[in-house]
C-alpha positions, 0 to 999 in steps of 0.5 A: 499499500502506497503511503498518502501525502508524502510531500505533506508528511516530509514537510512536517518532518523537515519543519522539526514539528510533531503531527500533534504540534500541527494539529494544534496549530490547525485548532484540530485534534492529532487523530483528525490530522492523522486521519486527513493524512490517510487519504488524498488531501484537498487542496485546501486541506493541504493549504491549511496544514502547510500554512500551520507548518509555516507558522510553527517554524516561525514560532519555533524560531522565535523561541530559539 
């Protein structure tokens, strides 16, 4: 079985964030985000996740 949303998963990993942190930034549960990542994402969901990753990266940069 091919893993879905490899690009989004790679972006989360590269950002140094955990999936639950991205979910928190999106104001959704970690289990909901995990369910989303199991299926092909719509463009809207993908943009929302990528925006949360960017937000998390900037917050992480401010803490360092």
